[in-house]
Residue frames relative to the residue before (quaternion, step in Angstrom):
aa qw qx qy qz dx dy dz
X 1.0000 0.0000 0.0000 0.0000 0.00 0.00 0.00
X 0.4707 -0.6813 0.4705 0.3048 3.59 -0.78 0.97
X 0.5994 -0.5877 0.4060 0.3612 3.62 -1.17 0.63
X 0.6232 -0.5538 0.3851 0.3957 3.55 -1.23 0.45
X 0.1919 0.7758 -0.5866 0.1308 3.55 -1.14 0.54
X 0.8200 -0.2242 0.1393 0.5079 3.58 -1.01 -0.61
X 0.7848 0.1768 -0.0892 0.5873 3.55 1.20 -0.60
X 0.0304 -0.7803 0.6213 0.0650 3.58 -1.22 0.43
X 0.4513 -0.6951 0.4865 0.2765 3.55 -0.98 0.78
X 0.0185 -0.7907 0.6113 -0.0270 3.58 -0.82 0.94
X 0.7012 -0.4712 0.3340 0.4181 3.57 -1.34 0.09
X 0.6632 0.4829 -0.2681 0.5051 3.56 1.33 -0.41
X 0.6537 -0.4435 0.3238 0.5207 3.61 1.28 -0.33
X 0.7366 -0.3755 0.2931 0.4802 3.56 -1.34 -0.19
X 0.0839 -0.8016 0.5920 -0.0032 3.50 -0.92 1.08
X 0.2431 -0.7502 0.6020 0.1254 3.58 -1.04 0.87
X 0.2633 -0.8102 0.4936 0.1748 3.62 -0.11 1.18
X 0.6862 0.4954 -0.3000 0.4401 3.56 1.01 -0.76
X 0.7287 0.3834 -0.2381 0.5151 3.58 1.29 -0.28
X 0.4028 -0.7538 0.4449 0.2676 3.51 1.24 -0.27
X 0.6489 0.4950 -0.3142 0.4850 3.62 1.07 0.64
X 0.3404 -0.7009 0.5933 0.2023 3.45 -1.40 0.43
X 0.2763 -0.7356 0.5875 0.1934 3.56 -1.18 0.44
X 0.8430 -0.1013 -0.0081 0.5283 3.52 -0.66 1.24
X 0.0858 0.8400 -0.5323 0.0604 3.65 0.78 0.94
X 0.4161 -0.7155 0.5068 0.2411 3.56 -1.11 0.72
X 0.7516 0.2177 -0.1981 0.5903 3.63 1.20 0.15
X 0.6799 -0.4960 0.3477 0.4133 3.63 -1.22 0.33
X 0.0136 0.7792 -0.6250 0.0454 3.55 -0.96 0.99
X 0.6519 -0.5333 0.3268 0.4289 3.59 -1.16 0.15
X 0.8012 0.0405 0.0001 0.5970 3.62 1.00 -0.81
X 0.0244 -0.8106 0.5843 -0.0305 3.57 -0.73 1.02
X 0.2133 -0.7093 0.6576 0.1378 3.55 -1.18 0.86
X 0.1386 -0.8314 0.5360 0.0467 3.58 -0.62 1.08
X 0.3992 -0.7508 0.4758 0.2250 3.56 -0.72 1.07
X 0.7798 -0.1947 0.1341 0.5796 3.61 1.05 -0.74
X 0.6747 -0.6076 0.3170 0.2738 3.49 -1.37 0.56
X 0.4099 0.6794 -0.5135 0.3267 3.64 1.13 0.23
X 0.6278 -0.6137 0.3376 0.3395 3.59 -1.06 0.86
X 0.6896 0.4756 -0.3149 0.4463 3.60 1.02 -0.63
X 0.7046 0.3812 -0.2884 0.5244 3.61 1.23 0.11
X 0.7659 0.2637 -0.1686 0.5616 3.67 1.09 -0.57
X 0.0558 0.8028 -0.5878 0.0823 3.51 -0.48 1.24
X 0.4756 -0.6939 0.4657 0.2748 3.57 -0.99 0.83
X 0.6214 0.5910 -0.4005 0.3227 3.55 -1.31 0.27
X 0.5921 0.5687 -0.4037 0.4039 3.65 1.10 -0.25
X 0.6170 -0.5837 0.3825 0.3636 3.61 -1.22 0.46
X 0.8061 -0.0629 0.0570 0.5856 3.63 0.91 -0.72
X 0.1942 -0.7880 0.5820 0.0506 3.47 -1.14 0.84
X 0.0847 -0.7549 0.6471 0.0651 3.50 -1.27 0.57
X 0.0875 0.7928 -0.5910 0.1205 3.61 -0.76 1.10
X 0.6711 -0.5031 0.3646 0.4044 3.53 -1.31 -0.11
X 0.5479 -0.6115 0.4347 0.3700 3.58 -0.99 0.67
X 0.6084 0.5745 -0.3556 0.4165 3.61 1.02 -0.76
X 0.7824 0.3267 -0.1909 0.4946 3.55 0.98 -0.71
X 0.2589 0.8320 -0.4644 0.1586 3.56 1.32 0.26
X 0.6905 0.4821 -0.2879 0.4560 3.53 0.83 -1.05
X 0.6674 0.5039 -0.3076 0.4540 3.59 0.92 -0.80
X 0.6751 0.4837 -0.3185 0.4570 3.55 0.99 -0.74
X 0.6250 0.5381 -0.3349 0.4557 3.54 1.11 -0.66
X 0.6245 0.5166 -0.3277 0.4855 3.56 1.11 -0.62
X 0.6917 0.4712 -0.2751 0.4730 3.62 0.94 -0.88
X 0.7736 0.3878 -0.1994 0.4597 3.59 0.76 -0.99
X 0.5682 -0.5677 0.3996 0.4419 3.63 1.19 -0.37
X 0.4926 -0.7064 0.4237 0.2808 3.58 -0.72 0.97
X 0.6561 0.4884 -0.3316 0.4702 3.63 1.21 -0.19
X 0.4535 0.6972 -0.4460 0.3306 3.57 1.29 -0.10
X 0.4430 -0.6578 0.5322 0.2963 3.63 -1.11 0.73
X 0.0994 0.8080 -0.5604 0.1520 3.58 -0.05 1.32
X 0.0948 -0.7551 0.6481 0.0288 3.52 -0.90 1.09
X 0.2050 -0.7958 0.5605 0.1021 3.59 -1.19 0.51
X 0.2400 -0.7391 0.6170 0.1240 3.49 -1.24 0.67
X 0.4139 -0.6286 0.5877 0.2970 3.51 -1.22 0.53
X 0.6398 -0.5199 0.3861 0.4138 3.56 -1.21 0.43
X 0.8412 0.1915 -0.1770 0.4738 3.56 -0.82 1.11
X 0.4773 0.6586 -0.4325 0.3891 3.52 1.36 -0.12
X 0.2858 -0.7811 0.5374 0.1394 3.60 -0.85 0.90
X 0.0361 -0.7667 0.6409 0.0102 3.50 -1.01 0.95
X 0.2651 -0.7664 0.5625 0.1611 3.60 -0.81 0.96
X 0.0357 -0.7754 0.6295 -0.0349 3.51 -0.75 1.21
X 0.7848 -0.0088 -0.0367 0.6186 3.58 -0.39 1.19
X 0.7405 -0.3488 0.2781 0.5027 3.53 -0.77 -1.07
X 0.5820 0.5920 -0.3514 0.4327 3.58 1.29 0.37
X 0.2579 -0.7329 0.6050 0.1740 3.56 -0.98 0.88
X 0.1478 -0.8146 0.5602 -0.0284 3.49 -0.68 1.39
X 0.1118 0.7710 -0.6258 0.0384 3.60 -0.99 0.78
X 0.3201 -0.7305 0.5733 0.1879 3.58 -1.27 0.50
X 0.0753 -0.7845 0.6147 -0.0317 3.53 -1.07 1.01
X 0.6219 -0.6016 0.3503 0.3586 3.58 -1.01 0.84
X 0.2244 -0.7821 0.5679 0.1240 3.50 -1.08 0.83
X 0.3898 -0.7759 0.4195 0.2648 3.55 1.36 -0.18
X 0.4083 0.7267 -0.4502 0.3203 3.62 1.27 0.31
X 0.7312 -0.1754 0.1753 0.6355 3.53 0.72 -1.24
X 0.7281 -0.3783 0.3040 0.4841 3.56 -1.25 -0.08
X 0.8504 0.1712 -0.1517 0.4737 3.57 -0.85 1.06
X 0.4415 0.6941 -0.4615 0.3322 3.61 1.27 -0.06
X 0.1517 -0.8363 0.5265 -0.0227 3.41 -0.87 1.20
X 0.2714 -0.6644 0.6570 0.2309 3.48 -1.33 0.46
X 0.2822 -0.7605 0.5611 0.1651 3.64 -0.92 0.85
X 0.1535 -0.7777 0.6081 0.0425 3.60 -0.66 1.20
X 0.1067 -0.7834 0.6123 -0.0014 3.54 -0.79 1.15
X 0.0409 0.8052 -0.5904 0.0380 3.66 -0.80 0.89
X 0.1880 0.7397 -0.6336 0.1266 3.56 -0.95 0.94
X 0.8616 0.0698 -0.0720 0.4976 3.51 -0.98 0.96
X 0.7194 -0.4398 0.2765 0.4610 3.61 1.00 0.57
X 0.6194 0.5217 -0.3186 0.4927 3.55 1.35 -0.25
X 0.1027 -0.8023 0.5874 0.0272 3.59 -0.98 0.98
X 0.0469 -0.7664 0.6406 0.0070 3.54 -0.95 1.01
X 0.1392 -0.7859 0.6007 0.0470 3.60 -1.03 0.79
X 0.1283 -0.7462 0.6483 0.0800 3.54 -1.00 1.01
X 0.3363 -0.8139 0.4478 0.1549 3.55 -0.41 1.25
X 0.3028 -0.7180 0.5591 0.2832 3.53 1.04 -0.67
X 0.6314 -0.4058 0.3561 0.5566 3.62 -0.83 -0.89
X 0.0336 0.8169 -0.5733 0.0532 3.56 -1.01 0.78
X 0.0743 -0.7457 0.6547 0.0986 3.51 -1.39 0.29
X 0.3516 -0.7532 0.5251 0.1826 3.55 -1.12 0.62
X 0.4852 0.6303 -0.4584 0.3964 3.61 1.23 0.24
X 0.5335 -0.6156 0.4509 0.3648 3.60 -1.09 0.47
X 0.0421 -0.8000 0.5962 -0.0530 3.52 -1.07 0.80
X 0.3368 -0.7754 0.4870 0.2194 3.69 -0.32 1.13
X 0.7038 0.5116 -0.2920 0.3971 3.61 1.04 -0.30
X 0.7624 0.1903 -0.1398 0.6025 3.58 1.34 0.17
X 0.6272 -0.5264 0.4262 0.3844 3.55 -1.32 0.37
X 0.4972 -0.6990 0.4301 0.2813 3.61 -0.93 0.80
X 0.6657 -0.5134 0.3833 0.3826 3.58 -1.20 0.63
X 0.1693 -0.7861 0.5892 0.0785 3.64 -0.86 0.92
X 0.3501 -0.7352 0.5372 0.2198 3.62 -0.56 1.05
X 0.0436 -0.8144 0.5785 0.0081 3.57 -0.88 0.91
X 0.3820 -0.7009 0.5556 0.2326 3.56 -0.88 0.99
X 0.1246 0.7752 -0.6044 0.1351 3.52 -1.01 0.92
X 0.5482 -0.5852 0.4972 0.3316 3.54 -1.46 0.19
X 0.7880 0.0899 -0.0099 0.6090 3.57 1.04 -0.84
X 0.1117 -0.7894 0.6035 0.0115 3.55 -0.87 1.04
X 0.2075 -0.7416 0.6287 0.1085 3.57 -0.98 0.96
X 0.0188 -0.8316 0.5531 -0.0466 3.56 -0.40 1.21
X 0.4713 -0.6254 0.5413 0.3062 3.55 -1.26 0.62
X 0.1945 -0.7712 0.5923 0.1293 3.55 -1.30 0.27
X 0.1623 0.8377 -0.5129 0.0938 3.63 1.13 0.52
X 0.7982 0.1039 -0.0464 0.5916 3.60 0.95 -0.90
X 0.2675 0.8129 -0.4728 0.2102 3.51 0.91 0.91
X 0.4909 0.5853 -0.4863 0.4242 3.50 0.61 1.31
X 0.5911 -0.6187 0.3747 0.3570 3.61 -0.94 0.79
X 0.5705 0.5967 -0.3889 0.4089 3.63 1.11 -0.42
X 0.6815 0.4813 -0.2987 0.4633 3.61 1.06 -0.60
X 0.2191 0.7301 -0.6054 0.2290 3.47 -0.35 1.45
X 0.3038 -0.8185 0.4552 0.1747 3.58 -0.19 1.22
X 0.4518 -0.6328 0.5480 0.3085 3.59 -1.04 0.72
X 0.6454 -0.5081 0.3716 0.4327 3.58 -1.19 0.37
X 0.5750 -0.6319 0.4089 0.3208 3.57 -0.98 0.99
X 0.6251 0.5446 -0.3519 0.4345 3.64 1.01 -0.76
X 0.6457 0.5262 -0.3124 0.4568 3.59 1.02 -0.80
X 0.6602 0.4938 -0.3129 0.4716 3.58 0.92 -0.88
X 0.6579 0.4896 -0.3131 0.4790 3.70 0.92 -0.80
X 0.6332 0.5076 -0.3312 0.4813 3.59 1.00 -0.73
X 0.6229 0.5262 -0.3351 0.4721 3.66 1.00 -0.72
X 0.6618 0.5155 -0.2974 0.4559 3.57 0.96 -0.95
X 0.6311 0.5298 -0.3105 0.4739 3.59 1.02 -0.93
X 0.6810 0.4894 -0.2996 0.4550 3.59 0.86 -0.93
X 0.6268 0.5164 -0.3404 0.4739 3.63 1.02 -0.71
X 0.6365 0.5211 -0.3179 0.4715 3.63 0.98 -0.90
X 0.6534 0.5124 -0.3175 0.4579 3.62 0.88 -0.93
X 0.6778 0.4976 -0.3134 0.4413 3.58 0.87 -0.90
X 0.6311 0.4992 -0.3419 0.4854 3.58 1.03 -0.74
X 0.6605 0.5357 -0.3229 0.4153 3.59 0.81 -0.89
X 0.6296 0.5221 -0.3099 0.4847 3.58 1.12 -0.84
X 0.7066 0.4524 -0.2545 0.4809 3.58 1.05 -0.76
X 0.5026 -0.6699 0.4134 0.3574 3.62 1.26 -0.08
X 0.5333 0.6203 -0.4155 0.3976 3.61 1.14 0.54
X 0.4983 -0.5896 0.5345 0.3442 3.55 -1.21 0.56
X 0.2106 -0.7271 0.6271 0.1837 3.63 -1.18 0.41
X 0.0767 -0.7671 0.6370 -0.0035 3.61 -0.68 1.20
X 0.0575 -0.7934 0.6059 -0.0145 3.48 -0.69 1.23
X 0.2429 -0.8003 0.5361 0.1145 3.58 -0.54 1.21
X 0.1558 0.7879 -0.5762 0.1514 3.52 -0.82 0.98
X 0.5827 -0.5874 0.4046 0.3895 3.62 -1.00 0.58
X 0.5874 -0.6625 0.3669 0.2853 3.49 -0.97 1.08
X 0.7644 0.2962 -0.1376 0.5559 3.56 1.11 -0.83
X 0.8199 0.2203 -0.1963 0.4905 3.50 -0.56 1.29
X 0.7753 0.3512 -0.1880 0.4902 3.58 0.46 -1.22
X 0.6569 0.5184 -0.3126 0.4494 3.55 0.96 -0.91
X 0.6581 0.5171 -0.2921 0.4628 3.60 1.01 -0.88
X 0.6347 0.5270 -0.3135 0.4703 3.60 1.10 -0.81
X 0.6683 0.4794 -0.2993 0.4837 3.58 1.00 -0.84
X 0.6088 0.5254 -0.3590 0.4737 3.62 0.95 -0.79
X 0.6883 0.4835 -0.3122 0.4416 3.67 0.77 -0.86
X 0.7260 0.4446 -0.2309 0.4711 3.56 1.08 -0.80
X 0.7546 0.4277 -0.2094 0.4515 3.64 1.09 -0.50
X 0.3819 0.7202 -0.4881 0.3118 3.59 1.31 0.15
X 0.7421 0.3655 -0.2907 0.4808 3.59 -1.11 0.70
X 0.4045 0.7112 -0.4870 0.3056 3.61 1.14 0.32
X 0.7720 -0.4014 0.2674 0.4139 3.57 -1.38 -0.13
X 0.8283 0.0766 -0.0512 0.5527 3.61 1.16 -0.15
X 0.7034 -0.4454 0.2966 0.4677 3.59 -1.14 -0.15
X 0.3525 -0.7028 0.5727 0.2322 3.57 -1.31 0.33
X 0.1058 -0.7797 0.6161 0.0352 3.56 -0.85 1.05
X 0.1580 -0.7859 0.5939 0.0683 3.61 -1.01 0.74
X 0.5806 -0.5605 0.5042 0.3075 3.46 -1.45 0.59
X 0.6458 -0.5522 0.3492 0.3951 3.59 -1.03 0.69
X 0.6305 0.5340 -0.3317 0.4552 3.64 1.01 -0.87
X 0.6736 0.4723 -0.3034 0.4808 3.62 0.95 -0.74
X 0.6417 0.5334 -0.3433 0.4311 3.55 0.95 -0.79
X 0.6259 0.5319 -0.3473 0.4525 3.63 1.02 -0.71
X 0.6567 0.4744 -0.3143 0.4949 3.62 0.96 -0.81
X 0.6092 0.5550 -0.3648 0.4333 3.66 0.94 -0.76
X 0.6105 0.5559 -0.3446 0.4466 3.61 1.05 -0.70
X 0.6684 0.4876 -0.3026 0.4731 3.51 0.93 -0.91
X 0.6178 0.5289 -0.3471 0.4670 3.66 0.98 -0.75
X 0.6838 0.4842 -0.3066 0.4515 3.58 0.77 -1.02
X 0.6964 0.4699 -0.2900 0.4584 3.59 0.89 -0.89
X 0.6409 0.4965 -0.3150 0.4935 3.55 1.32 -0.25
X 0.6338 -0.5750 0.3150 0.4105 3.62 1.29 0.15
X 0.5206 0.6370 -0.4164 0.3869 3.58 1.20 0.22
X 0.3228 -0.7606 0.5320 0.1850 3.54 -0.71 1.03
X 0.0235 0.7887 -0.6121 0.0534 3.62 -0.79 1.06
X 0.5430 -0.6029 0.4566 0.3649 3.59 -1.05 0.65
X 0.6419 -0.5023 0.3914 0.4271 3.61 -1.24 0.29
X 0.0477 0.7769 -0.6276 0.0141 3.58 -1.10 0.72
X 0.3313 -0.7684 0.5241 0.1587 3.53 -0.93 1.04
X 0.1076 -0.7982 0.5915 0.0367 3.53 -1.13 0.47
X 0.6626 -0.4888 0.3509 0.4460 3.65 -1.18 0.31
X 0.4584 0.0346 -0.8548 -0.2406 1.57 -2.50 0.18
X 0.5703 0.6078 -0.3941 0.3873 3.59 1.14 -0.33
X 0.2443 -0.7497 0.5912 0.1697 3.55 -1.26 0.29
X 0.4890 -0.6772 0.4427 0.3261 3.64 -0.73 0.84
X 0.3130 -0.7537 0.5388 0.2090 3.60 -0.89 0.83
X 0.6421 0.5399 -0.2858 0.4631 3.51 1.30 -0.52
X 0.3094 -0.7862 0.5041 0.1790 3.62 -0.52 1.12
X 0.4701 0.6152 -0.4864 0.4049 3.60 1.25 0.31
X 0.4991 0.6903 -0.4211 0.3116 3.65 1.14 -0.20
X 0.2815 -0.6848 0.6462 0.1853 3.52 -1.34 0.58
X 0.1485 -0.7906 0.5928 0.0378 3.56 -0.88 1.04
X 0.1852 -0.7629 0.6146 0.0772 3.52 -0.73 1.23
X 0.0664 0.8045 -0.5814 0.1016 3.59 -0.77 1.09
X 0.5481 -0.6151 0.4525 0.3413 3.57 -1.14 0.51
X 0.6473 -0.5529 0.3393 0.4002 3.63 -1.11 0.45
X 0.6510 0.5210 -0.3237 0.4472 3.59 1.13 -0.46
X 0.4947 0.7103 -0.4076 0.2909 3.61 1.22 -0.22
X 0.5925 0.5880 -0.4007 0.3777 3.67 0.88 -0.77
X 0.7626 0.2865 -0.2533 0.5218 3.57 -0.89 1.02
X 0.5925 0.5762 -0.3912 0.4049 3.61 1.15 -0.14
X 0.6304 -0.5164 0.4133 0.4063 3.58 -1.25 0.39
X 0.6326 0.5570 -0.3564 0.4031 3.59 0.88 -0.78
X 0.7233 0.4359 -0.2583 0.4691 3.60 0.85 -0.93
X 0.5328 0.6404 -0.3960 0.3863 3.57 1.21 -0.35
X 0.5961 0.5846 -0.3694 0.4080 3.59 1.18 -0.36
X 0.6791 0.4247 -0.2785 0.5300 3.57 1.31 0.00
X 0.0372 -0.8511 0.5232 0.0234 3.63 0.59 1.10
X 0.8378 0.2041 -0.1776 0.4741 3.56 -1.10 0.84
X 0.3152 0.7835 -0.4802 0.2371 3.57 1.27 0.29
X 0.3809 -0.6351 0.6090 0.2841 3.50 -1.25 0.58
X 0.1813 -0.8060 0.5624 0.0358 3.58 -0.95 1.00
X 0.0203 0.7827 -0.6213 0.0309 3.50 -1.11 0.86
X 0.2621 -0.7510 0.5868 0.1514 3.61 -1.21 0.37
X 0.1666 -0.7768 0.5981 0.1050 3.58 -0.95 0.86
X 0.3095 0.7250 -0.5414 0.2924 3.54 -0.50 1.33
X 0.5876 -0.5539 0.4526 0.3783 3.55 -1.24 0.47
X 0.6120 0.5861 -0.3389 0.4087 3.60 1.12 -0.67
X 0.5439 0.6340 -0.3905 0.3869 3.56 1.27 -0.34
X 0.5366 0.6390 -0.3973 0.3819 3.55 1.30 -0.22
X 0.6362 0.5381 -0.3211 0.4501 3.52 1.29 -0.53
X 0.5803 -0.6023 0.4266 0.3442 3.61 -1.05 0.74
X 0.8560 0.1634 -0.1487 0.4674 3.56 -1.11 0.84
X 0.4542 0.7216 -0.4426 0.2778 3.58 1.25 -0.02
X 0.5857 0.5349 -0.3567 0.4936 3.63 1.19 -0.58
X 0.6584 0.5088 -0.3181 0.4544 3.65 0.83 -0.77
X 0.6567 0.5010 -0.3225 0.4623 3.54 0.98 -0.88
X 0.6917 0.4488 -0.2853 0.4886 3.63 1.07 -0.63
X 0.5079 -0.6953 0.4027 0.3106 3.60 1.21 0.04
X 0.5900 0.5594 -0.3815 0.4398 3.59 1.13 0.72
X 0.5387 -0.6580 0.4080 0.3322 3.56 -1.12 0.43
X 0.7998 0.1329 -0.0819 0.5796 3.59 1.17 -0.57
X 0.1780 -0.7534 0.6189 0.1328 3.46 -1.29 0.50
X 0.1654 -0.7563 0.6259 0.0939 3.63 -1.03 0.83
X 0.3470 -0.7619 0.5226 0.1614 3.49 -0.76 1.13
X 0.3188 0.7114 -0.5548 0.2905 3.54 -0.08 1.36
X 0.0091 0.8280 -0.5558 0.0740 3.53 -0.55 1.26
X 0.3450 -0.7224 0.5593 0.2151 3.50 -1.23 0.57
X 0.5857 0.4864 -0.3872 0.5201 3.54 1.28 0.65
X 0.5854 -0.5631 0.4480 0.3734 3.50 -1.28 0.44
X 0.3801 -0.6832 0.5717 0.2487 3.50 -1.23 0.67
X 0.7803 -0.3431 0.2340 0.4677 3.62 -1.30 -0.02
X 0.6969 0.4288 -0.2937 0.4941 3.65 0.74 -0.96
X 0.6229 0.5539 -0.3416 0.4342 3.64 1.04 -0.71
X 0.6359 0.5308 -0.3077 0.4682 3.53 1.01 -0.87
X 0.6601 0.5160 -0.2910 0.4619 3.52 0.90 -1.06
X 0.6832 0.4884 -0.2893 0.4594 3.62 0.84 -0.97
X 0.6438 0.5201 -0.3227 0.4593 3.58 0.97 -0.86
X 0.6845 0.4887 -0.2954 0.4531 3.59 0.84 -0.92
X 0.6241 0.5334 -0.3255 0.4691 3.59 0.98 -0.84
X 0.6917 0.5145 -0.2933 0.4134 3.56 0.93 -0.94
X 0.5986 0.5710 -0.3703 0.4226 3.58 1.18 -0.32
X 0.2740 -0.7577 0.5282 0.2680 3.55 1.15 -0.73
X 0.3717 0.7588 -0.4734 0.2490 3.63 1.19 0.26
X 0.3840 -0.7087 0.5585 0.1957 3.51 -1.16 0.80
X 0.7553 0.2443 -0.1168 0.5969 3.52 1.34 -0.45
X 0.0289 -0.7829 0.6213 -0.0171 3.54 -1.08 0.89
X 0.1851 -0.7185 0.6617 0.1082 3.49 -1.15 0.90
X 0.1942 -0.7818 0.5882 0.0712 3.55 -0.94 0.97
X 0.1216 0.7948 -0.5838 0.1129 3.59 -0.88 0.95
X 0.7528 0.3748 -0.2584 0.4754 3.63 -1.26 0.01
X 0.7741 0.1984 -0.1791 0.5738 3.57 0.72 1.04
X 0.6598 -0.5107 0.3561 0.4207 3.62 -1.24 0.15
X 0.2076 -0.8827 0.4083 0.1049 3.55 1.08 -0.78
X 0.4671 0.7197 -0.4457 0.2553 3.65 1.10 -0.27
X 0.6965 0.4566 -0.2720 0.4821 3.57 0.85 -0.86
X 0.6184 0.5195 -0.3540 0.4716 3.59 1.08 -0.60
X 0.6303 0.5264 -0.3364 0.4609 3.61 1.02 -0.89
X 0.6491 0.5264 -0.3152 0.4496 3.61 0.97 -0.82
X 0.6408 0.5008 -0.3125 0.4908 3.59 1.04 -0.81
X 0.6716 0.5080 -0.3137 0.4388 3.61 0.85 -0.83
X 0.6152 0.5306 -0.3314 0.4797 3.56 1.17 -0.67
X 0.6433 0.5225 -0.3069 0.4679 3.53 1.04 -0.81
X 0.7034 0.4587 -0.2723 0.4697 3.59 1.13 -0.61
X 0.5188 -0.6736 0.3786 0.3657 3.50 1.41 0.04
X 0.5171 0.6253 -0.4145 0.4121 3.57 1.28 0.51
X 0.4640 -0.6865 0.5038 0.2439 3.46 -0.89 1.03
X 0.0122 0.8392 -0.5388 0.0723 3.60 -0.51 1.09
X 0.0549 -0.7699 0.6357 -0.0154 3.50 -1.27 0.75
X 0.3165 -0.7390 0.5670 0.1793 3.49 -1.06 0.91
X 0.1577 -0.7840 0.5969 0.0646 3.53 -0.98 0.99
X 0.3198 -0.7425 0.5605 0.1795 3.56 -0.56 1.17
X 0.4707 -0.6546 0.5109 0.2982 3.52 -0.99 0.78
X 0.4774 -0.6986 0.4475 0.2896 3.59 -0.78 1.03
X 0.7155 0.4166 -0.2682 0.4925 3.63 1.15 -0.40
X 0.4428 0.6976 -0.4572 0.3291 3.55 1.28 0.13
X 0.5326 -0.6212 0.4458 0.3631 3.63 -1.06 0.66
X 0.4569 -0.6949 0.4926 0.2563 3.61 -1.10 0.67
């Protein structure tokens, strides 16, 4: 168990005793600070929430419009108990935040999920100096090194054009929140119109109302008659009635996991495009070094190789099992 300090692991998640709040709790609590609107970080039922203003609409959709939700601008300081709290961009999705905690000259930072690649659909990752850094480890293995984003988008456009020329729909599977909007922003101007699943359309509306420019995208109840269309759909859409309206479609999946051999086949698609909203191995290393932290807590991933690397760097490291992880 890590020593006592600004944060302590509990059954509900990371708790700040001096501030009286939890960060991304896995069960309802009195006060929660939320790093971003993905379902494994933002859960309904807590008494009060604090999140970034950039992600306010997304958090309201996830937590429920009746939730007591307050928002902070980037870098705005709020004092909770004896702790000065501020939120800073994590670069993961729209509104994704790092939580900076300061008390008595000591600074701890909880990064949430983050990526260091540029992304036109959210604020870029902001390096923060701190004494202790809590990092995710989703892709914390040396094998995970992302190809340049421009190359991946060019490959996806080429795949789409080839399908259009062959008279086939192009169905690209991507997570509804974050990945789909990044793809939409990067694939505008292709050989045909872009259509989106209703779940993606709803999130697109929140992005647009938050000031993010996205290319036009069509959605049901109509169905495109032109097979030059690109269809963005969530990973759970295959087998659904909605996707059955695109018979014979070519299917692809956009994810960092596509870097692994045979992953596309396991997911039942013809192509995989390596595009992730998480930091890769070099990104994790650069982010951690940028903090100057002497202590690092590792979570949200297996983390063994990252712990070994941290030990080699002379950084005190600890692995935090997620309280909601299966035993």
